[in-house]
Every structure is written in C-alpha cells, then in structure tokens.
C-alpha positions as CSV (number, residue, x, y, z in Angstrom):
1,M,74.9,-7.8,-63.4
2,S,74.9,-9.3,-59.9
3,A,78.0,-11.3,-58.7
4,T,76.7,-14.8,-58.9
5,V,78.8,-17.7,-60.8
6,L,76.7,-19.8,-61.8
7,L,78.8,-23.3,-61.8
8,F,77.1,-26.4,-64.3
9,G,78.3,-29.6,-64.0
10,H,77.7,-33.0,-62.3
11,G,79.6,-32.7,-59.0
12,V,80.9,-29.0,-59.6
13,P,82.9,-28.6,-55.6
14,L,81.2,-25.8,-54.9
15,S,83.6,-25.3,-52.0
16,D,86.5,-25.7,-54.1
17,P,89.3,-22.7,-52.9
18,V,88.9,-21.3,-56.5
19,L,85.5,-20.4,-55.5
20,A,85.7,-20.1,-52.0
21,G,84.3,-16.2,-51.2
22,L,82.5,-16.0,-54.2
23,A,78.8,-16.2,-54.8
24,V,78.5,-19.6,-56.6
25,R,75.0,-21.7,-57.9
26,D,74.8,-25.0,-58.9
27,I,72.8,-25.1,-62.1
28,T,73.0,-29.0,-63.5
29,R,69.6,-29.7,-62.6
30,L,67.8,-27.0,-63.8
31,F,65.4,-27.1,-66.6
32,Q,64.0,-24.6,-69.7
33,E,61.0,-26.2,-71.5
34,P,62.1,-24.8,-75.3
35,A,59.9,-22.1,-76.1
36,P,57.4,-22.5,-79.3
37,S,60.4,-20.1,-81.6
38,S,63.3,-22.1,-80.9
39,R,66.4,-21.6,-83.0
40,I,68.7,-24.2,-81.3
41,D,65.6,-27.0,-80.0
42,P,65.3,-28.3,-83.7
43,L,68.9,-28.7,-83.2
44,L,69.7,-30.8,-80.2
45,E,70.2,-34.3,-81.3
46,P,67.8,-36.6,-79.5
47,F,70.3,-38.3,-77.9
48,L,72.4,-35.3,-76.0
49,D,71.9,-35.3,-72.3
50,P,69.0,-33.7,-70.8
51,Y,70.5,-31.9,-68.5
52,V,72.8,-30.1,-71.4
53,R,69.9,-29.4,-73.1
54,G,67.7,-27.9,-70.4
55,F,71.4,-25.6,-70.3
56,L,71.4,-24.9,-73.6
57,L,67.5,-24.1,-73.6
58,G,68.2,-21.3,-70.3
59,M,70.1,-19.8,-72.4
60,E,68.7,-18.9,-75.0
61,A,65.8,-18.0,-72.4
62,R,68.5,-15.2,-71.2
63,A,67.6,-17.4,-67.8
64,F,71.4,-16.5,-66.6
65,D,71.5,-13.1,-67.5
66,G,72.0,-11.8,-64.8
67,A,74.6,-14.0,-63.4
68,A,78.5,-12.6,-63.9
69,A,79.5,-15.8,-65.2
70,I,79.1,-18.7,-66.2
71,V,81.3,-22.2,-65.2
72,V,81.4,-25.4,-66.9
73,W,83.2,-28.0,-65.0
74,R,85.1,-30.7,-67.3
75,Q,84.7,-33.5,-64.9
76,G,80.7,-34.0,-64.9
77,A,78.9,-35.9,-67.2
78,G,78.0,-33.9,-70.8
79,A,79.3,-31.2,-69.4
80,L,81.9,-30.7,-72.0
81,H,79.4,-31.1,-75.1
82,A,77.3,-28.6,-73.0
83,Y,80.1,-26.3,-73.6
84,R,81.5,-26.2,-76.9
85,Y,77.3,-26.5,-78.0
86,A,77.1,-23.4,-75.8
87,A,79.9,-21.5,-77.6
88,E,79.3,-22.8,-81.0
89,L,75.4,-21.9,-81.0
90,R,76.9,-18.8,-79.6
91,R,79.7,-18.1,-82.2
92,Q,76.5,-18.7,-85.2
93,G,74.3,-16.1,-83.6
94,L,71.7,-18.9,-82.4
95,L,72.4,-17.9,-78.6
96,P,72.3,-13.8,-76.9
97,A,76.2,-13.2,-75.4
98,G,75.0,-13.8,-72.1
99,P,77.8,-13.8,-69.3
100,P,81.0,-15.2,-70.5
101,L,81.4,-19.0,-70.6
102,H,84.8,-20.7,-69.0
103,L,85.9,-24.6,-69.2
104,W,86.8,-25.8,-65.5
105,N,89.3,-28.6,-65.4
106,R,91.2,-30.8,-63.3
107,A,93.5,-33.4,-64.2
108,V,91.8,-37.5,-63.4
109,S,95.2,-38.3,-62.6
110,A,98.6,-38.4,-59.9
111,G,102.3,-37.0,-61.0
112,A,104.1,-33.7,-61.1
113,A,102.5,-32.9,-65.1
114,A,98.5,-33.4,-63.3
115,Q,99.6,-31.5,-60.5
116,V,100.8,-28.1,-63.3
117,F,97.6,-28.7,-65.4
118,D,95.6,-28.6,-62.6
119,A,97.2,-25.2,-60.9
120,R,96.7,-23.4,-64.8
121,Q,93.6,-24.6,-64.8
122,D,92.8,-22.9,-61.3
123,A,95.0,-20.0,-62.5
124,Q,92.7,-19.4,-65.2
125,L,90.0,-19.8,-63.8
126,S,90.6,-17.3,-60.6
127,Q,92.0,-14.5,-63.6
128,A,88.8,-15.1,-65.1
129,L,86.8,-14.3,-62.0
130,A,88.7,-11.6,-60.1
131,C,87.3,-9.0,-60.7
132,L,83.7,-10.4,-58.0
133,P,83.8,-9.8,-55.1
134,R,84.2,-11.9,-52.3
135,E,83.8,-12.9,-48.7
136,A,84.4,-15.5,-46.0
137,P,84.1,-18.9,-47.3
138,I,80.3,-20.6,-46.5
139,D,81.1,-24.0,-44.5
140,R,79.3,-26.5,-46.4
141,A,81.0,-29.5,-44.9
142,G,79.6,-28.9,-41.5
143,P,76.1,-29.2,-42.3
144,L,76.8,-31.8,-44.5
145,A,78.6,-34.0,-41.6
146,V,75.0,-32.9,-39.2
147,L,72.8,-34.2,-42.8
148,E,74.6,-37.4,-42.8
149,A,74.4,-37.8,-39.4
150,M,70.4,-37.9,-39.3
151,Q,70.2,-39.7,-42.3
152,A,72.3,-42.7,-40.6
153,A,70.1,-42.2,-37.1
154,A,66.7,-42.2,-39.1
155,Q,65.9,-38.7,-38.4
156,I,65.4,-37.9,-42.3
157,T,64.6,-40.2,-44.4
158,G,67.0,-40.6,-47.5
159,S,65.3,-39.3,-50.5
160,E,64.5,-36.3,-48.0
161,A,68.1,-35.5,-47.3
162,F,68.4,-36.1,-51.2
163,R,66.1,-33.0,-51.7
164,R,68.0,-30.8,-49.0
165,R,71.3,-31.3,-50.8
166,L,70.2,-30.0,-54.4
167,R,68.3,-27.6,-53.0
168,A,71.5,-26.5,-51.5
169,R,73.8,-26.6,-54.2
170,A,71.1,-24.8,-56.6
171,C,71.0,-21.7,-53.9
172,G,74.7,-21.9,-52.8
173,E,73.9,-21.8,-49.6
174,P,74.6,-24.4,-46.8
175,V,72.6,-27.8,-46.7
176,S,69.4,-27.6,-44.1
177,T,69.1,-29.7,-41.1
178,A,66.3,-28.5,-39.4
179,P,64.4,-30.9,-38.1
180,V,61.6,-33.3,-40.1
181,Q,58.0,-33.1,-38.4
182,A,58.6,-36.7,-37.4
183,P,61.6,-39.4,-37.2
184,A,61.5,-41.1,-40.2
185,S,60.6,-44.4,-38.2
186,D,57.7,-43.6,-37.1
187,R,56.3,-43.1,-41.0
188,P,55.1,-46.5,-42.4
189,A,56.9,-48.9,-45.0
190,R,56.4,-48.6,-47.8
191,T,58.6,-49.9,-51.0
192,R,61.0,-47.2,-51.8
193,I,62.4,-47.6,-55.6
194,A,65.2,-45.0,-56.4
195,L,66.0,-44.0,-60.6
196,A,69.5,-42.7,-61.5
197,G,70.9,-41.2,-64.2
198,S,69.7,-38.7,-67.0
199,P,66.4,-41.0,-67.9
200,S,65.2,-39.9,-64.5
201,A,65.8,-36.2,-65.6
202,D,62.7,-36.7,-68.8
203,A,59.1,-36.1,-67.9
204,S,57.7,-38.8,-70.7
205,C,60.0,-41.6,-68.7
206,M,57.8,-40.5,-64.5
207,P,54.2,-41.2,-64.9
208,G,54.9,-45.1,-65.5
209,W,57.0,-45.0,-62.5
210,T,54.8,-42.7,-60.4
211,G,52.9,-44.1,-57.4
212,R,55.3,-47.2,-57.8
213,G,57.1,-46.3,-54.6
214,R,58.3,-43.7,-52.3
C-alpha cells in the first residue's frame, strides 16, 4: 500500500494546509466502465452524477485499493452522494473494503461557529492521516500563475491550459508550464465551443458535438 491520499470532489483544495506535504491525487474525473458482472451498476439510479457513478464503479473494480485513504470533499457537487452511496454499499458487502473513507467538510458561512466547525473538521482529517509521511509542500500556486499568464498572452490555448490543470490535479503534481510548439495566435481561427457540466462526461452525448468546434 502506498502513502497516497486520493481526493474526490470538484474543487477539492489540494494545497490546503491540512494536506500539506502529503502525496495526493484528485480522482474526481477518473471514469470506470462497469464490468459485465457488476453488482452495483444496476442499483445506481439514472439521475446519479456520472462522476459519482465512475467513482463508485472504480471502488468496485478495486482501482483505488493501493491508496492509503480516500477523502471526499463535501463541498463538491455530488460528493455527499458519493460518500453515502460508498458507505452504504460497503456496509451491505456490495463494495470491497478498500482504503478508509473520510468525509471532509467546510462551512460556507463566516463567524465564530463556522470557524469552530472548520477547525473540528480539519482536526479530524489530520488525525485520520497522522500516520502518513509528509514531505516539503509542493508549490502549485506559482506554476498556476505562470500558466494563467501564458494563456493571457495567447502563448497557449484555453483548452490546452484546461487539460494541463486537470492532468496536474490527477497526478498531484504542479501544472506544466512547458511552452507549446507554436503560439496560439499562429494557429488558424476556428469556432470554439466549451461544454460545461456533468452531461459533458457522458460518452453518449459527445458524438453530436464532435467536429463542431475546437
């Protein structure tokens, strides 16, 4: 078993002090196709977020078994569903035991009560991860600022910058700031379409959009 902590939940703060020095990876956008013999796939309602579905199917396929822990970021869309489904399916024996699951939350308001709540949540997570080794914290903010400057200067396309951000989160490393082969301004202009939201993760939706833009 490695000392890697897997994080699930859109917007989970990889550089939060609670996680400083830990080996972390964001698995929110990693998808898993159901096995023909999947016991949980028939139980997952159609309305379930596809990221949550992929997370649960990944747990069933034991894709995360090498990790030290899985932390679910409560503030991420659909994250609470992921945590509750995973806990209940494990309780029923429909998911393997795997790494321990932790729900990590933060208050969305300000004030003394919110500070107490946040401190308690952070303390519980710190205690749960106390046995894991920590190294010098990784600087993620610096490379991200460089990438944003490259994008603002048209040295890199928005789509490439987006891919690099997602890749960095998935591997837990600082974002790549390597120059591209040609400046974005030298590329032929084409219609560009941005798709946002969970439906963009559904493979059945994508063929209709393929080729319409770039």
